[in-house]
Backbone bond lengths (Angstrom), bond angles and torsions (degrees), N, CA, C in turn:
res aa  C-N    CA-C-N  psi(-1)  N-CA   C-N-CA  omega(-1)  CA-C   N-CA-C  phi
1 M - - - 1.451 - - 1.536 108.63 -
2 K 1.315 117.49 74.49 1.471 122.90 177.91 1.512 109.52 -79.91
3 T 1.319 116.24 141.46 1.460 119.20 179.71 1.509 109.42 -123.00
4 S 1.296 117.65 157.53 1.452 122.99 173.68 1.510 107.93 -109.82
5 V 1.319 116.35 177.50 1.459 120.87 -179.14 1.544 109.64 -60.79
6 N 1.328 118.71 -32.35 1.443 122.17 -175.99 1.526 114.26 -87.56
7 T 1.303 118.13 -0.62 1.452 120.81 -177.00 1.571 109.07 -74.40
8 L 1.301 113.20 137.83 1.480 117.50 177.00 1.512 111.77 -70.11
9 P 1.307 117.68 152.04 1.454 120.35 177.34 1.550 110.28 -66.87
10 I 1.307 114.34 157.74 1.445 120.23 174.67 1.538 107.39 -86.57
11 K 1.320 116.51 120.33 1.454 120.94 -178.53 1.539 109.76 -96.73
12 I 1.317 114.42 119.43 1.475 121.04 179.65 1.518 108.68 -115.64
13 L 1.333 115.17 127.97 1.482 120.83 175.14 1.529 107.29 -85.71
14 V 1.305 116.03 137.18 1.477 121.86 171.08 1.509 104.88 -118.86
15 S 1.355 114.81 113.34 1.438 118.86 -173.50 1.526 109.34 -133.53
16 G 1.309 114.42 172.07 1.452 120.42 178.27 1.538 108.73 151.49
17 P 1.333 116.06 174.77 1.452 120.71 -179.80 1.534 113.30 -65.68
18 F 1.323 114.47 166.43 1.455 122.97 173.81 1.522 110.05 -51.92
19 G 1.309 117.17 130.41 1.445 120.82 174.68 1.522 115.59 81.41
20 A 1.336 119.23 9.43 1.443 121.34 -176.96 1.530 112.68 -80.12
21 G 1.358 117.99 -16.19 1.456 121.42 178.30 1.493 115.78 109.62
22 K 1.329 117.12 18.91 1.483 120.70 -177.26 1.529 112.65 -63.68
23 T 1.308 117.06 -48.52 1.456 121.09 179.86 1.530 111.22 -63.50
24 T 1.309 115.77 -43.82 1.473 121.17 178.96 1.528 110.21 -61.90
25 F 1.318 118.27 -43.79 1.442 123.06 179.10 1.528 110.74 -58.18
26 I 1.315 117.14 -47.07 1.478 120.85 -179.33 1.518 110.20 -68.16
27 R 1.317 117.91 -41.13 1.473 120.49 178.01 1.513 112.10 -63.08
28 T 1.319 115.70 -34.93 1.472 121.33 -179.30 1.538 110.97 -68.05
29 L 1.332 117.72 -40.72 1.454 122.02 -173.13 1.528 114.95 -91.51
30 S 1.326 117.92 -28.85 1.448 120.49 -172.52 1.511 112.52 -64.23
31 Q 1.320 114.16 135.80 1.468 121.41 178.16 1.524 110.86 -92.02
32 T 1.318 116.06 -6.28 1.458 121.45 177.13 1.514 108.65 -120.15
33 E 1.324 116.61 165.05 1.427 119.03 177.44 1.543 109.76 -59.04
34 V 1.313 116.34 133.36 1.450 120.73 -176.99 1.534 110.20 -80.26
35 V 1.307 114.13 134.60 1.449 120.26 172.80 1.532 105.48 -91.98
36 D 1.307 116.61 124.35 1.485 119.62 178.27 1.499 110.34 -135.00
37 T 1.303 114.34 163.70 1.448 121.99 179.57 1.514 108.52 -127.87
38 E 1.302 115.74 57.34 1.464 122.20 179.94 1.528 109.44 -77.45
39 A 1.315 114.20 137.99 1.489 120.52 175.52 1.545 106.57 -132.65
40 L 1.301 116.05 153.62 1.456 120.74 179.62 1.544 110.45 -65.35
41 C 1.324 114.83 136.52 1.459 119.99 174.23 1.530 107.34 -79.28
42 T 1.295 115.49 135.80 1.469 119.11 -178.36 1.534 111.01 -115.48
43 D 1.328 115.79 9.41 1.477 119.43 -175.60 1.535 113.51 -107.95
44 G 1.343 118.03 16.94 1.438 120.92 179.14 1.528 112.55 68.42
45 S 1.308 117.32 33.67 1.442 124.17 -174.84 1.521 112.93 -69.30
46 I 1.355 114.59 179.11 1.446 121.73 -179.16 1.521 113.06 -75.40
47 K 1.341 117.12 -8.88 1.456 119.63 176.28 1.523 108.31 -144.77
48 P 1.348 116.87 160.07 1.479 119.10 -172.19 1.509 116.09 -75.96
49 T 1.354 117.62 -23.65 1.469 119.21 -176.14 1.525 109.74 -131.81
50 T 1.321 114.70 164.02 1.475 120.67 178.02 1.551 108.12 -144.25
51 T 1.319 114.88 150.55 1.465 120.66 175.79 1.516 108.28 -77.35
52 V 1.328 116.28 130.56 1.479 119.77 -177.75 1.533 112.16 -111.21
53 A 1.293 119.80 -11.02 1.458 121.04 176.79 1.530 110.46 -137.91
54 L 1.334 117.23 -63.54 1.466 120.68 -179.35 1.499 110.30 -166.12
55 D 1.343 114.64 164.72 1.449 123.74 165.66 1.524 103.95 -119.64
56 F 1.338 117.10 147.52 1.459 119.82 179.60 1.509 109.53 -142.79
57 G 1.314 116.21 130.72 1.463 123.02 174.11 1.495 110.14 -145.62
58 T 1.342 114.63 165.52 1.498 118.53 -177.83 1.517 110.18 -130.67
59 I 1.322 113.40 154.37 1.471 122.09 174.75 1.523 106.52 -137.05
60 Q 1.305 116.65 128.29 1.458 121.37 175.16 1.539 107.31 -106.45
61 T 1.311 117.12 116.38 1.447 122.39 173.86 1.536 108.13 -104.30
62 E 1.332 117.18 176.90 1.437 119.85 176.18 1.540 110.90 -64.30
63 E 1.321 116.72 -28.43 1.449 121.34 -175.02 1.526 114.01 -93.71
64 A 1.326 117.88 -30.13 1.474 117.32 -170.22 1.542 109.87 -161.97
65 L 1.334 112.39 162.04 1.462 121.62 169.52 1.537 104.96 -98.71
66 I 1.287 116.53 126.03 1.464 122.29 -178.24 1.502 109.04 -111.95
67 H 1.324 115.64 128.72 1.470 122.36 174.64 1.521 108.01 -105.21
68 L 1.303 116.73 123.54 1.462 122.60 175.59 1.515 109.49 -100.50
69 Y 1.310 116.86 120.90 1.461 122.42 177.33 1.530 108.01 -114.07
70 G 1.321 117.00 114.73 1.445 122.99 175.80 1.519 111.61 -90.63
71 T 1.310 116.67 130.96 1.454 121.11 -179.91 1.545 108.90 -92.96
72 P 1.311 116.31 158.27 1.465 119.27 171.96 1.544 107.44 -67.87
73 G 1.309 115.59 150.86 1.447 120.23 -177.10 1.525 114.90 -93.12
74 Q 1.301 116.08 -14.42 1.456 119.91 -175.60 1.542 110.30 -90.72
75 E 1.311 116.42 139.77 1.470 122.18 -175.67 1.524 112.38 -62.49
76 R 1.316 117.45 -25.34 1.466 119.42 179.13 1.516 113.05 -64.72
77 F 1.338 116.99 -14.39 1.461 122.66 178.84 1.545 110.97 -104.51
78 V 1.329 116.09 26.78 1.469 120.78 -177.41 1.524 113.01 -58.13
79 Y 1.308 116.64 -31.18 1.455 119.23 178.32 1.522 112.24 -58.66
80 M 1.337 116.43 -31.76 1.477 119.60 177.59 1.514 111.71 -73.63
81 W 1.327 118.76 -30.08 1.464 119.93 175.12 1.534 109.31 -57.86
82 E 1.324 113.15 -45.83 1.502 119.99 -179.67 1.528 109.90 -60.05
83 V 1.320 117.76 -49.76 1.465 121.16 -178.39 1.514 110.79 -61.39
84 L 1.305 118.00 -44.05 1.460 121.38 -174.57 1.522 113.53 -74.48
85 C 1.322 118.33 -18.12 1.474 122.79 175.19 1.518 112.46 -62.88
86 E 1.332 115.24 -32.73 1.470 119.40 -173.59 1.514 111.88 -55.85
87 G 1.312 116.70 122.35 1.467 123.10 176.00 1.512 115.67 79.63
88 A 1.321 118.53 4.73 1.478 121.68 -178.81 1.529 110.13 -69.97
89 C 1.337 115.09 146.18 1.462 122.40 177.30 1.492 112.39 -105.06
90 G 1.326 117.00 -21.92 1.471 121.34 -176.63 1.516 111.59 -160.77
91 L 1.340 115.26 165.73 1.453 121.00 -177.91 1.505 109.39 -131.61
92 I 1.324 115.22 132.23 1.456 123.10 167.54 1.522 105.26 -108.54
93 L 1.315 115.48 116.78 1.474 122.03 179.14 1.536 106.44 -103.04
94 L 1.325 115.83 115.26 1.463 120.40 178.20 1.511 109.87 -98.45
95 V 1.338 115.66 136.97 1.460 122.46 173.30 1.523 106.62 -131.61
96 S 1.296 115.81 146.75 1.465 121.47 178.48 1.522 109.13 -87.06
97 G 1.316 116.01 123.36 1.453 119.46 177.62 1.515 113.17 -66.44
98 K 1.344 117.04 -16.71 1.457 120.45 179.46 1.516 113.85 -93.05
99 H 1.331 117.32 -3.05 1.469 122.72 -179.72 1.516 110.95 -128.76
100 P 1.304 119.41 65.30 1.480 121.39 179.26 1.500 113.09 -61.07
101 G 1.313 118.72 -21.31 1.457 122.30 176.49 1.522 111.99 -63.72
102 Q 1.336 117.54 -15.76 1.460 121.95 179.53 1.521 111.83 -93.26
103 F 1.317 118.60 -2.30 1.479 119.71 -177.37 1.495 112.02 -61.93
104 S 1.331 118.42 -35.40 1.462 119.66 179.12 1.532 109.99 -65.25
105 Q 1.335 118.48 -35.96 1.443 122.46 176.52 1.554 108.11 -66.41
106 A 1.323 118.23 -41.95 1.443 121.67 177.58 1.530 110.19 -60.41
107 R 1.301 117.47 -39.08 1.483 121.64 177.96 1.519 110.46 -63.55
108 K 1.352 116.81 -40.79 1.475 120.24 177.04 1.528 111.74 -61.35
109 I 1.326 115.44 -44.18 1.471 119.96 -179.38 1.551 109.03 -64.47
110 H 1.323 116.10 -46.48 1.455 122.04 177.69 1.535 110.56 -55.68
111 D 1.302 116.52 -51.05 1.477 120.36 -176.95 1.526 111.19 -66.47
112 F 1.329 117.71 -37.42 1.469 121.80 178.85 1.515 109.84 -61.12
113 I 1.320 116.88 -50.87 1.474 120.80 -174.65 1.519 109.92 -68.20
114 L 1.325 116.31 -46.84 1.491 118.57 -176.11 1.498 113.79 -72.46
115 S 1.338 117.76 -19.25 1.469 119.94 175.62 1.547 109.43 -74.12
116 R 1.311 117.76 -24.05 1.436 121.45 -179.91 1.533 111.74 -91.16
117 L 1.318 115.02 -32.23 1.458 121.11 -174.48 1.518 107.92 -150.79
118 P 1.340 118.53 108.56 1.459 119.57 -179.25 1.523 111.64 -72.90
119 L 1.302 115.60 92.44 1.453 122.58 -174.24 1.532 112.60 -100.80
120 P 1.317 117.57 147.03 1.451 119.38 165.17 1.521 107.67 -61.00
121 F 1.335 118.45 141.19 1.463 120.13 -179.07 1.516 111.44 -147.25
122 V 1.323 113.53 159.71 1.457 123.04 171.64 1.524 107.81 -132.09
123 V 1.292 116.76 158.20 1.481 122.06 177.02 1.528 107.24 -114.16
124 G 1.316 115.39 130.43 1.473 120.76 174.61 1.500 109.67 -110.52
125 V 1.315 116.49 129.32 1.471 122.13 178.99 1.522 107.69 -102.68
126 T 1.343 114.49 109.11 1.467 119.92 -175.30 1.520 111.15 -85.84
127 H 1.321 114.53 172.46 1.459 123.60 177.33 1.531 110.75 70.28
128 Q 1.326 117.58 28.11 1.458 121.29 -179.66 1.534 112.06 -72.10
129 D 1.326 116.24 -7.96 1.472 120.84 176.03 1.517 112.12 -78.56
130 L 1.326 116.98 -9.36 1.468 121.03 -177.58 1.532 112.09 -97.12
131 P 1.318 117.72 152.32 1.455 118.39 174.91 1.519 111.17 -76.66
132 R 1.295 117.53 161.38 1.460 125.88 175.56 1.528 114.07 47.56
133 V 1.308 113.33 56.40 1.461 120.56 171.98 1.547 107.80 -121.66
134 W 1.300 115.45 163.80 1.465 120.52 175.59 1.513 107.53 -66.59
135 R 1.322 114.50 135.19 1.466 122.06 179.13 1.521 109.87 -99.50
136 P 1.339 116.91 162.36 1.490 119.80 -177.40 1.524 115.31 -50.92
137 P 1.351 120.76 -44.06 1.474 116.51 -179.10 1.532 112.34 -63.82
138 E 1.304 118.37 -33.30 1.467 120.90 176.41 1.529 112.06 -67.60
139 V 1.303 117.16 -41.28 1.455 122.71 178.06 1.527 109.71 -66.99
140 A 1.335 117.02 -41.61 1.465 119.78 176.42 1.527 110.71 -58.39
141 G 1.326 116.15 -40.32 1.473 120.54 177.16 1.525 111.33 -64.51
142 Y 1.328 117.06 -42.88 1.458 121.19 179.76 1.549 111.00 -59.11
143 F 1.332 114.27 -46.92 1.477 120.55 -177.23 1.534 112.77 -86.17
144 Q 1.319 116.62 -0.58 1.461 121.80 -178.62 1.525 111.53 55.69
145 L 1.322 115.03 51.58 1.467 122.06 -179.16 1.521 108.39 -118.83
146 E 1.310 115.43 159.61 1.462 121.36 171.65 1.528 108.09 -65.23
147 E 1.327 116.83 143.09 1.463 119.74 -175.77 1.519 112.27 -61.00
148 D 1.328 119.56 -28.53 1.470 119.27 -178.38 1.528 112.91 -78.04
149 Q 1.330 117.10 -2.06 1.459 121.00 175.58 1.515 111.11 -92.99
150 V 1.324 117.43 -4.88 1.474 122.63 -177.49 1.529 107.63 -123.97
151 L 1.327 116.15 127.28 1.455 121.99 -177.21 1.527 109.30 -129.58
152 G 1.300 117.28 140.27 1.452 122.15 173.71 1.523 110.13 -84.28
153 L 1.321 116.22 149.94 1.462 119.20 178.92 1.510 110.80 -158.79
154 D 1.319 113.24 162.65 1.464 123.29 166.73 1.523 103.40 -111.45
155 A 1.331 117.30 108.85 1.463 121.08 -173.54 1.527 112.92 -64.75
156 R 1.300 118.08 -11.56 1.474 122.11 178.12 1.513 112.47 -84.21
157 V 1.309 117.07 -9.87 1.472 121.70 -172.35 1.532 108.80 -111.73
158 A 1.310 116.31 118.30 1.481 120.90 -174.76 1.529 113.22 -56.69
159 P 1.326 122.48 -48.92 1.476 118.43 -178.74 1.529 111.78 -62.54
160 S 1.305 117.49 -34.74 1.480 120.66 178.51 1.530 110.37 -65.85
161 S 1.316 116.27 -46.14 1.460 120.70 -179.23 1.528 110.57 -70.37
162 W 1.313 117.61 -37.62 1.459 121.24 179.63 1.533 109.37 -64.24
163 A 1.295 119.26 -36.66 1.471 122.26 -179.40 1.555 110.16 -59.68
164 L 1.329 115.86 -40.41 1.462 119.56 178.66 1.528 110.95 -67.18
165 L 1.346 115.36 -46.01 1.487 118.50 178.03 1.536 110.71 -61.03
166 Q 1.296 115.61 -41.01 1.502 120.49 178.85 1.515 110.57 -60.27
167 R 1.321 116.83 -41.21 1.470 120.86 178.02 1.527 111.32 -59.43
168 L 1.319 116.29 -42.28 1.472 119.57 176.99 1.515 110.44 -67.05
169 L 1.325 119.11 -44.03 1.442 121.12 179.46 1.535 111.60 -59.10
170 E 1.320 116.91 -37.95 1.470 120.49 174.87 1.523 111.21 -60.03
171 K 1.330 116.97 -42.50 1.469 121.39 177.72 1.541 110.81 -63.19
172 L 1.333 115.25 -40.59 1.483 119.29 178.35 1.520 112.58 -62.96
173 C 1.324 116.45 -37.81 1.469 120.10 178.87 1.523 110.96 -66.48
174 K 1.333 116.36 -31.83 1.482 119.85 -179.91 1.524 112.65 -78.84
175 S 1.344 116.96 -21.30 1.469 118.17 -175.83 1.509 113.50 -92.28
């Protein structure tokens, strides 16, 4: 995938339910300062802040400039999912292995995005550093996906996060 100066960046959506690790994933990989729209949670949630519009970071590889766009995880921000879909080349769907109760929300996000734009996608299962969480083969079974489409990761660790992005980039090269 060689690019020239005039080639458009590769736009990758990073989506998933609230608390799945989208902002952390983008912060871990971005080579530039991340633009985020974090606001304080006022509902006694599992974390102090939430994304209300988007997260944005960039990665320059030898082959391409990659733009990572993180979507809000809460359904009340569905209008932003629609806006952020425009021009996307691929989807990284993050789910938390410690919150299987959110898998149905992840399925809704997945179906919403792919019904508008049939994108190559991979699923990342976060919090794999913790004991007694759902592992990638279990999540693949839940979503009825091939096991190689689902990867475990710790979104705070660059090589772990990069492996998931690399898996998606491989799918993009094949499509």
